[in-house]
N, C-alpha and C positions, 0 to 999 in steps of 0.2 A: 261307652256305657253298656252294661249288661243287665238284663232283667230276666229272671226265671219265673215261669208259670208252671201250672200242673204238668204240662206235656211239651213245653218248648222253652228255648232260650232266645231272647231277642237282643240283638246287638245294634248299636247306633253309632255311625260315623258321620259327622256333619249332619246333614238333613236326611240321610238314608238309613232306614231300618232294614235289618235282615232277620230272618227267622230260621232257627234250627229246630226241627221237630224231634222230640224224644218220646218214646213209648214207655209207659210205666209212670210211676209217680216221681216227678222231679223233686229232689230233696235239698241239695246244696250245690254251690258252685264256687270255684276258685279260679284265679288267673295267675299264671306264672310270669316271669320277667320277659318272656318271648311273646306275650299276649296270647298264649295258648289258653283256651278255656277248658277247665276240668269240671265235669258235671256228674253228680251222684244221682242215680235213679234207683228207686226202691220198688218193691212189689214182687209178686210171684210171676210177673210177666217174663217172657223169654227175652225181653229187651232190657231187663234190669242189669245194673252193673255200673261201671265208671266209663264216662265218655271223654275222650281227648278231642277237642274241636279246634281246628286251625282254619285259616282262610281257604285251604284247598282240600281238606280231608276231615273225616270224622271216624275215629277208631273207638270201638267198644271193648273194654276189658272185663273179663268174667273170671269165674273160678277156674276155667280151663287155662287161663293165662297166669294163674297164681293168686288172684284176689281171694281173700279168705272166705268171703260170702258175697253173693249178689244182692243181699238185703242191706243196702247202703243207708246209713242214717246221718252221717256227717262227713264233711270233706274240708280239708285245709291244705294250702300250699305254703311251704315254709320259704324262708329267704334263700335257701340253696336250690329251690325248685323241686324238692321232694314233695310228693303228694301223700298226705296222711288221710286214710279212709277208715272211718268208724262204721262198724256193722253190728248186727245182733250177735255175731259169732266171734268178735274180736277186732283187732286193728291190723290194717295192711299199710305198708309204706312202699310207694313206688318211686324208684330213683331214676326213672326214664328208661331202664332196661329190664329190671326184674322187681318182684314183690318180696318184701320181708314181712312175715306175719307174726303177730303177738297175741297171746291169750293169757288167761289167768295162770297157766302153767309157766309162762315167761315172766310174770310179775304184775300184770294188770289186776286191779282190784275187782273188776267184773268184766265179762265179755260183751255185755250189751252197752254200746257206746252211743251217746246222744249228741255230743258236741266236742269240738277240738279247738284249742287255742295254741298258736305258736308265738313264742316270745324269744327271739334269738335262737339259742340252742336248747331252750326248754320247751317241751311239748306237754300241754295240760289236756287231760282227757276227762270229760264229764261222763259218768256211767250211771247205770241203774243203782249201784250200791256204793258210790263214792267217787273220789277224784284220784286219778293216777297222774303222777308227774314223771316224765322221762327226761333225764338230763345226763349227758355224758355216758350213755349206755346203762344207766342205773334207774330202776323204778323206785319211787316213793309213793306210798298210798295213804290216803286220808279217808276215813269212813265215819268219823264222829267229830263234832265240835260242841264243847260244853254240854255233853250228854245228848245232843240232838244228832240223829243219824243223817249223814249226807246221802239221801236217797232220791231216786227219780230225778236226777240232775239233768235238766233240759238245756240249760244255757251256761256258757262260761265265757267271760269277756275280761279285757283289761281296762281298768279305769284310767282317767287322766293322771292320777297320782302314781300309777305304776302297779297298784294292787290288782289282784285277781278276784273277780266276783263270780260266784256261782249261784244259780237259783234252782230250787227243786221243791219236792213235796213238803219239806219242813222249813222253808223260808229261803232267805237270801243270806249268803255267807261271804266273808271277805278274808283274803289271805294277804298279809302285808308284813314284811320284815320277819318272816318265819313264824308268824302267829296267825291263827284263825280267830275270827269273831263272827257272831251272828247279829244281823240287823234286827232290832226290835220292831215289832209291828203289832 
């Protein structure tokens, strides 16, 4: 079990709790198939960035290592073990060796990223101005549903029926079978 707080991650094995302290604002965490913990830390702190936490070591990745920005907003580990990192300046993907960075120049709908969802080979990105879908090296962007703009999208999740749900300033939206709809409220 892993629990993140403002400045630490707590892990529990059996009856024993361990604490890994982080400086800055803890934002998001993911765990890969090797039980490596990946933590995103935001803020203007010199400790912001992405942390790789194992039983024996903690490594921090920053812009000096290729991360697009130290202002991390979202983090997701896909089934291959790649770490997808959303920031205010775009998207970084870490394959365990190096970072690949994406911005609006590469196809993102907006550089300010708030949440990431991985479903097999599809990566869904919730941004300030819409949703970007990355599949097989191609970007598809969505910024309006039935006249409502997809803006300030803070959450993106998969529902039990396989559809993708996003929530933002203009409501909750659902993507299923190639179509978007807005939840009435």
